[in-house]
FISERO-156852 format. One line per 4 residues: number of its first residue (from 1); their letters; for each residue y, z, x of C-alpha. Coordinates in Angstrom, 2 decimals, always signed. Each point is the difference from the previous one (the first is absolute). Example, Ala and Ser with C-alpha at 12.3 -4.5 7.8 and 13.67 -1.06 7.14 Angstrom:
1) as) -4.50 +7.80 +12.30 | +3.44 -0.66 +1.37
This chain:
1) mkif) +186.38 -22.97 +88.42 | +3.01 -0.85 +2.16 | +1.40 +3.45 -0.67 | -3.11 +1.61 +1.48
5) dial) -0.04 -2.47 +2.90 | +3.56 +0.94 +0.93 | -0.73 +3.69 -0.46 | -3.16 -0.09 +2.16
9) kdlt) +1.82 -1.96 +2.69 | +2.78 +2.62 +0.18 | -2.56 +2.83 -0.12 | -1.89 -1.52 +2.94
13) rslr) +3.20 -0.37 +1.98 | +0.90 +3.66 -0.66 | -3.43 +1.19 +1.16 | +0.29 -2.05 +3.18
17) samg) +3.22 +1.74 +1.02 | -0.72 +2.67 +2.61 | +3.17 +1.90 -0.83 | -0.78 -0.21 -3.69
21) lvfm) -3.50 +1.43 +0.53 | +1.46 +2.87 +2.01 | +2.36 +0.98 -2.83 | -2.59 -0.59 -2.71
25) fvip) -2.99 +1.83 +1.47 | +0.43 +1.45 +3.49 | +3.07 +2.20 -0.47 | -1.13 +1.71 -3.25
29) llvt) -3.43 +0.76 +1.47 | +1.47 +0.99 +3.37 | +2.45 +2.50 -1.50 | -2.75 +1.52 -2.12
33) gmfy) -2.32 +0.09 +3.01 | +2.59 +1.97 +1.98 | +0.08 +2.70 -2.68 | -3.78 -0.08 -0.25
37) fmfg) -0.55 +0.67 +3.69 | +2.85 +2.50 +0.22 | -1.71 +2.18 -2.60 | -3.55 -1.08 +0.75
41) niar) -1.07 +3.49 +1.12 | +0.54 +1.26 -3.53 | -2.48 -2.53 -1.38 | -2.60 +0.80 +2.66
45) qgdf) +0.29 +3.76 -0.40 | -0.28 -0.06 -3.79 | +0.42 +3.52 -1.37 | +2.20 +2.44 +1.91
49) dlpa) -2.07 +2.32 +2.23 | +1.61 +3.44 +0.15 | -1.04 +2.12 +3.03 | -1.23 +3.53 -0.63
53) tkvv) +2.71 +2.66 +0.18 | -0.54 +2.64 +2.69 | +0.13 +3.45 -1.60 | -0.31 +3.33 +1.81
57) ianl) -0.76 +3.13 -2.05 | +0.58 +3.60 +1.03 | -2.11 +2.02 -2.42 | +1.11 +3.64 +0.29
61) degg) -1.31 +1.03 -3.42 | -1.93 +3.29 +0.04 | -1.29 -0.42 -3.50 | +0.02 +2.24 -3.08
65) prlq) -2.69 +1.93 -1.87 | +0.52 -1.79 -3.29 | -0.33 -3.48 +1.49 | -3.04 +1.02 +2.04
69) agse) -1.64 +1.25 -3.14 | +0.28 -3.46 -1.56 | -0.50 -2.12 +3.13 | -3.52 -0.99 -0.96
73) nlpg) +1.46 -1.83 -3.01 | +1.77 -2.63 +2.11 | -0.79 -3.61 -0.94 | -2.11 -2.47 +1.93
77) diqa) -1.38 +0.98 +3.42 | +3.18 +1.77 +1.11 | -0.68 +3.30 +1.78 | +3.01 +2.32 +0.27
81) dtlg) +0.55 +3.76 +0.01 | +3.78 -0.21 -0.18 | +2.50 -2.22 -1.73 | +1.21 -1.14 +3.43
85) elvv) -3.52 -1.16 +0.88 | -0.11 -1.81 -3.31 | +3.19 -1.93 +0.94 | -1.48 -0.91 +3.37
89) evlr) -3.32 -1.17 -1.45 | +1.67 -2.09 -2.69 | +2.26 -1.75 +2.52 | -3.00 -0.61 +2.29
93) sedl) -2.16 -1.39 -2.81 | -1.53 -3.47 +0.16 | +2.20 -1.16 -2.86 | +3.08 +0.41 +2.21
97) anll) -1.54 -1.09 +3.31 | +1.71 -3.40 -0.12 | +3.39 +1.60 -0.63 | +0.03 +3.16 +2.11
101) nvsl) -1.10 +0.92 +3.52 | -0.13 +3.80 -0.17 | -0.13 +2.42 +2.95 | +0.41 +3.77 +0.21
105) apda) +2.50 +2.15 +1.90 | -0.40 +3.71 +0.82 | +3.48 +1.00 -1.17 | +3.26 -1.26 -1.45
109) aaah) +1.63 -0.48 +3.41 | -2.79 -2.28 +1.18 | +0.21 -2.02 -3.21 | +3.77 -0.42 +0.39
113) aavd) -0.43 -0.98 +3.64 | -2.55 -2.68 -0.93 | +2.56 -1.67 -2.28 | +2.87 +0.44 +2.47
117) nrqa) -2.09 -1.61 +2.77 | -0.99 -2.92 -2.25 | -3.66 +1.05 +0.07 | +0.05 +0.30 -3.79
121) evai) +2.20 -1.33 -2.75 | -0.27 +2.96 -2.39 | -0.72 +3.68 +0.43 | -1.19 +2.23 -2.85
125) iipv) +0.27 +3.75 +0.57 | -1.94 +2.15 -2.44 | +1.38 +3.57 -0.01 | -2.06 +3.16 +0.47
129) dfsh) +0.38 +1.13 -3.63 | -0.62 -3.39 -1.60 | -3.18 +1.01 -1.87 | +1.39 +3.42 -0.81
133) qfad) +3.17 -1.46 -1.54 | -2.03 -2.49 -1.99 | -2.27 +2.72 -1.41 | +2.84 +2.40 -0.73
137) lygq) +1.26 -0.18 -3.58 | +3.65 -0.15 +1.12 | -0.47 -1.54 +3.45 | +1.22 -3.41 +1.17
141) aave) -2.34 -1.96 +2.28 | +1.80 -2.48 +2.29 | -0.68 -1.98 +3.18 | +2.41 -1.24 +2.68
145) fyqd) +0.31 -3.77 +0.36 | +1.35 -1.13 +3.40 | +0.40 -3.71 +0.81 | +1.36 -2.43 +2.55
149) ptlt) +3.49 -0.84 -1.39 | -0.21 -3.59 +1.30 | -3.00 -0.81 -2.20 | -0.13 -0.60 -3.76
153) igpg) -3.19 -1.72 -1.19 | -2.64 +2.28 +1.56 | +1.75 +3.29 -0.81 | +0.73 -1.30 -3.50
157) ivks) -3.71 -0.61 -0.59 | -0.93 +3.48 +1.25 | +2.71 +1.62 -2.11 | -1.22 -1.86 -3.08
161) imnq) -3.57 +1.16 +0.63 | +1.09 +3.58 +0.51 | +2.13 -0.10 -3.14 | -2.99 -1.20 -1.99
165) fmdr) -2.21 +2.70 +1.50 | +2.52 +2.78 -0.63 | +0.58 -1.21 -3.56 | -3.73 +0.31 -0.67
169) msai) -0.10 +3.47 +1.55 | +3.12 +1.01 -1.92 | -1.73 -0.98 -3.24 | -2.91 +2.22 +0.96
173) kiam) +2.30 +2.91 +0.83 | +1.97 -0.35 -3.22 | -3.16 -0.12 -2.09 | -1.39 +2.97 +1.88
177) dvtl) +3.18 +2.04 -0.37 | +0.21 -0.74 -3.74 | -3.64 +0.96 -0.47 | +0.38 +3.26 +1.93
181) eqve) +3.13 +0.93 -1.93 | -1.80 -0.53 -3.29 | -3.21 +1.87 +0.82 | +1.67 +2.56 +2.29
185) ttdp) -2.82 +0.02 +2.54 | -0.54 -0.70 +3.70 | -3.72 -0.57 -0.26 | -0.97 -2.31 +2.96
189) alig) -2.72 -1.65 -2.10 | +2.54 -0.91 -2.67 | +2.40 -1.35 +2.63 | -2.76 -2.17 +1.41
193) qviq) -0.91 -1.29 -3.47 | +3.65 -0.91 -0.69 | +0.32 -1.82 +3.34 | -3.22 -1.92 -0.61
197) eild) +1.02 -1.10 -3.51 | +3.39 -1.20 +1.20 | -1.61 -1.86 +2.89 | -2.49 -1.60 -2.35
201) ssta) +2.76 -1.19 -2.32 | +2.29 -1.27 +2.77 | -2.59 -2.00 +1.96 | -2.24 -2.89 -0.96
205) kskd) -3.67 +0.88 +0.25 | -2.28 -2.97 -0.13 | -2.58 -1.75 +2.14 | +2.62 -2.60 +0.93
209) lpat) +2.84 +2.35 +0.97 | -0.58 +3.32 +1.75 | +1.90 +2.99 -1.27 | +2.86 +0.64 +2.40
213) lldv) +3.43 +1.49 -0.24 | +1.52 -3.38 +0.80 | -0.82 -3.31 -1.66 | +0.84 -2.82 +2.44
217) rapq) -0.46 -3.48 -1.39 | +1.14 -3.47 +1.01 | +2.31 -1.59 -2.60 | -1.72 -2.54 -2.22
221) ktad) +1.28 -3.57 +0.32 | +0.04 -2.70 -2.58 | -1.57 -3.34 +0.81 | +3.43 -1.56 +0.63
225) qake) +1.05 +2.88 +2.26 | -3.24 -0.20 +1.97 | +0.44 -3.74 +0.39 | +3.55 +0.44 +1.21
229) sanp) -0.88 +2.80 +2.43 | -2.67 -2.22 +1.52 | +2.79 -2.29 +1.18 | +3.40 +1.75 -0.12
233) lvam) +1.72 -3.14 +1.31 | -0.54 -1.83 -3.29 | +2.92 +1.72 -1.74 | +2.27 -0.81 +2.95
237) igpi) -1.09 -3.40 +1.30 | -0.63 -1.66 -3.38 | +3.61 +0.13 -1.28 | +1.33 -0.93 +3.44
241) mggm) -2.22 -3.08 +0.17 | +0.88 -0.91 -3.59 | +3.70 +0.41 +0.73 | -0.27 -2.25 +3.07
245) mify) -1.84 -2.59 -2.08 | +2.72 -0.05 -2.64 | +2.78 +0.09 +2.58 | -1.30 -3.07 +1.83
249) afyt) -1.08 -1.82 -3.17 | +3.68 -0.30 -0.86 | +0.66 -1.26 +3.52 | -2.74 -2.60 -0.38
253) gtat) +1.30 -1.13 -3.38 | +3.50 -0.47 +1.37 | -1.12 -1.66 +3.24 | -2.30 -2.43 -1.83
257) aesi) +2.68 -0.99 -2.50 | +2.38 -0.49 +2.92 | -2.05 -3.06 +0.96 | +1.83 -1.85 -2.80
261) lree) +3.30 +0.55 +1.81 | -1.47 -0.93 +3.37 | -1.42 -3.25 -1.34 | +3.36 -0.77 -1.57
265) eert) +1.72 +0.45 +3.36 | -2.67 -2.05 +1.76 | +0.52 -2.75 -2.63 | -3.72 -0.05 -0.88
269) lprl) +0.61 +1.33 -3.50 | +2.61 -2.67 -0.96 | -2.36 -2.71 +1.25 | -2.76 +1.54 -2.08
273) fttp) +2.26 -0.21 -3.05 | +0.24 -3.78 +0.48 | -3.75 -0.43 -0.56 | -1.46 -0.72 -3.46
277) tpqs) -0.96 +3.67 -0.29 | +2.38 +1.70 -2.47 | +2.37 +2.58 +1.43 | -1.30 +2.64 -2.43
281) tils) -3.53 -0.53 +1.33 | +1.14 +0.41 +3.60 | +1.91 +3.19 -0.68 | -2.85 +1.36 -2.13
285) gkfl) -2.37 -0.57 +2.91 | +2.39 +1.78 +2.34 | +0.29 +2.93 -2.37 | -3.76 +0.18 -0.50
289) avfl) -0.44 +0.12 +3.78 | +2.08 +3.17 +0.08 | -2.25 +1.69 -2.57 | -3.20 -1.09 +1.75
293) tvlv) +1.20 +1.19 +3.41 | +0.93 +3.45 -1.29 | -3.27 +0.19 -1.93 | -2.02 -0.73 +3.14
297) qvvv) +1.97 +2.62 +1.92 | -0.44 +2.76 -2.60 | -3.71 -0.63 -0.53 | -0.75 -0.16 +3.73
301) llva) +1.91 +3.22 +0.69 | -1.74 +1.84 -2.84 | -3.43 -1.04 +1.23 | +0.80 +0.57 +3.69
305) arli) +1.43 +3.46 -0.64 | -3.06 +0.91 -2.07 | -2.36 -1.07 +2.78 | +1.98 +1.30 +2.98
309) friq) +1.56 +3.21 -1.33 | -2.32 +0.60 -3.00 | +2.94 +0.24 -2.37 | -0.91 +0.46 -3.65
313) wghf) +2.43 -2.15 -1.94 | -1.33 +1.01 -3.42 | -1.98 -1.62 -2.79 | -0.18 -3.78 -0.25
317) ipva) +2.13 -0.55 -3.12 | +3.02 +2.07 +1.12 | -0.17 -1.58 +3.47 | -0.24 -3.49 -1.51
321) llvv) +3.06 +0.71 -2.15 | +1.82 +1.27 +3.08 | -0.83 -3.17 +1.95 | +1.29 -2.21 -2.81
325) gvvf) +3.24 +1.96 -0.25 | +0.64 +0.19 +3.75 | -0.73 -3.68 +0.61 | +2.20 -1.18 -2.86
329) iass) +2.97 +2.27 +0.69 | -0.04 -0.51 +3.79 | -0.29 -3.80 -0.31 | +2.66 -0.24 -2.71
333) fgif) +2.33 +2.22 +2.00 | -0.40 -2.31 +3.00 | +0.78 -3.08 -2.09 | +3.02 +1.76 -1.52
337) insl) +1.40 +1.11 +3.35 | -0.33 -3.44 +1.56 | +1.64 -1.64 -2.99 | +3.13 +1.99 +0.88
341) lrta) +0.07 -1.16 +3.62 | +1.68 -3.14 +1.23 | -1.79 -0.32 +3.35 | -3.15 +1.37 +1.63
345) kqgg) +2.14 +1.74 +2.62 | +1.20 +2.40 -2.66 | -3.60 +1.15 -0.36 | +0.39 +2.26 +3.03
349) vvfg) +2.56 +2.07 -1.83 | -2.29 +0.24 -3.00 | -3.01 +1.00 +2.09 | +1.90 +2.57 +2.05
353) gvlt) +2.14 +1.37 -2.79 | -0.95 -0.56 -3.62 | -3.79 +0.10 +0.31 | +0.01 +2.94 +2.39
357) ltgm) +2.40 +2.03 -2.14 | -1.74 -0.68 -3.30 | -3.40 +0.51 +1.61 | +0.93 +3.42 +1.40
361) igmi) +1.48 +1.08 -3.32 | -3.16 -1.12 -1.78 | -2.15 +2.12 +2.35 | +1.95 +3.24 -0.49
365) sifa) -2.72 +1.33 -2.31 | -2.55 -0.44 +2.82 | +2.18 +1.65 +2.62 | +0.69 +2.97 -2.31
369) mnsp) -3.55 +0.59 -1.27 | -0.23 +3.49 +1.58 | +3.32 +1.16 -1.46 | -0.03 +0.47 -3.79
373) tasl) +3.81 -0.02 -0.29 | +0.46 -3.01 +2.27 | -2.93 -1.76 -1.66 | +1.59 +0.43 -3.45
377) lgnt) +3.29 -1.41 +1.27 | -1.80 -2.77 +1.89 | -1.97 -1.08 -3.04 | +3.28 -0.55 -1.82
381) vsll) +2.02 -1.66 +2.77 | -2.84 -2.27 +1.14 | -0.23 -1.59 -3.46 | +3.43 -1.53 +0.54
385) vpqg) -1.62 -2.67 +2.20 | -3.04 -2.21 -0.74 | -1.97 +1.45 +2.92 | +0.20 +3.41 -1.68
389) wavr) -1.92 -1.23 -3.04 | -2.65 -1.52 +2.24 | -0.39 +3.33 +1.84 | -0.15 +1.81 -3.33
393) gllq) -2.89 -2.21 -1.12 | -1.74 +0.53 +3.34 | +0.13 +3.79 -0.25 | -1.12 -0.08 -3.62
397) amng) -3.05 -2.10 +0.88 | -0.89 +2.17 +3.00 | +0.45 +3.28 -1.89 | -2.24 -1.08 -2.88
401) hpvm) +2.64 -0.27 -2.72 | -1.06 -1.53 -3.32 | -0.14 -3.78 -0.15 | +2.82 -0.03 -2.56
405) dvll) +2.35 +1.69 +2.50 | -0.73 -2.63 +2.64 | +0.27 -2.75 -2.63 | +3.44 +1.23 -1.06
409) ttlv) +1.18 -0.01 +3.61 | -1.47 -3.48 +0.49 | +1.85 -1.28 -3.08 | +3.25 +1.32 +1.44
413) mlaw) -0.75 -1.80 +3.28 | -0.75 -3.20 -1.91 | +3.30 +0.37 -1.86 | +1.87 +0.45 +3.29
417) gmif) -1.88 -2.98 +1.44 | +0.72 -2.19 -3.02 | +3.72 +0.67 +0.34 | -0.06 -0.80 +3.74
421) ftig) -2.16 -3.09 -0.51 | +2.11 -1.39 -2.84 | +3.25 +0.38 +1.91 | -1.53 -1.37 +3.21
425) vwrf) -1.53 -3.08 -1.65 | +3.21 -0.70 -1.91 | +2.11 +0.17 +3.14 | -2.37 -2.22 +2.03
429) nrry) -0.21 -2.59 -2.77 | +3.76 -0.01 -0.29 | +0.33 -0.26 +3.76 | -2.24 -3.08 +0.28
433) a) +0.97 -1.63 -3.29
């Protein structure tokens, strides 16, 4: 019981220290909060809202007899007497209303001027012989695509839509040309029948999806993707908060274990050794206080981050394994480091140098998450320090890795911690023997 009494006394003293509370709780949450508010607009906006691209069309097409003969076979409610009108009606359809804002120009010069004057982003000029070239067996139907050179996204969308449309029309033309070559006829009724059959086979006709020349659908998301898109900050803020927690857990472990050196310098520890309480019991209580302090810090930060920033740490078992590993390795590392020091004054060098350096190396995998090459290198280099294994376990738990993966990482942390703890206890016992 004396071990726990000593441990609880040291724990209480640590939690009463204003500076200790700042390093344990305030700084990790404050740093994470800065990132959260810096990128808060992303979380509020949710999905990216792309404005409609302004498109101006100069339809100069005069039509062709073959297309006019089959114009009544067009799908849906589209009404067009020329292929140019068909392009215009498709681009002005309800399916594309959220993507395109279409207007008409009387000629090519006016369409070009609209783009040059920033009144439109893209101009489409349909030539006079567009329908005629499409209907001709050896003709080549083409449109002019004119865009603002300073823009990429909007014109890229329009170009993709036009490519899809022209590919569909090219399939119709190829099928029509092959059919006419085989039957050696120019019967308008046969041309119309060929166009209709190709249209029927290249469009989806059902009560749920109207038959159109373009099929515009929103990409389907998995449950995990939908959950992540609902709060895009989760993938960014979670690892940052976890990294801060691990970074300062090692600080807390070292600072708490440093109390042994401070009490030695203040002569309270030697006086305590003169009491009937065995020296092993006193040191065990001091060591236990280190573990309890780090445990309180880690648990409080996990809960606070979940409530404040809505961070999903993962399933209970992997997170529990992570907590055990982080607490043990951070506390043991603190005991080990202090066992190497002669005075508490040397702790400043450790705090400013060793812990900062090893902590930054351990967090390389978090800093390099968006770079596959750097992330691969970081995952290797970071494992050279104990903080790197703690970060590895954190990311595994957050990314939903199997429990066995997290368990293996935890076992490595426990092995690291056992080495640190054994050396630290041996050195302290030898020191006060």
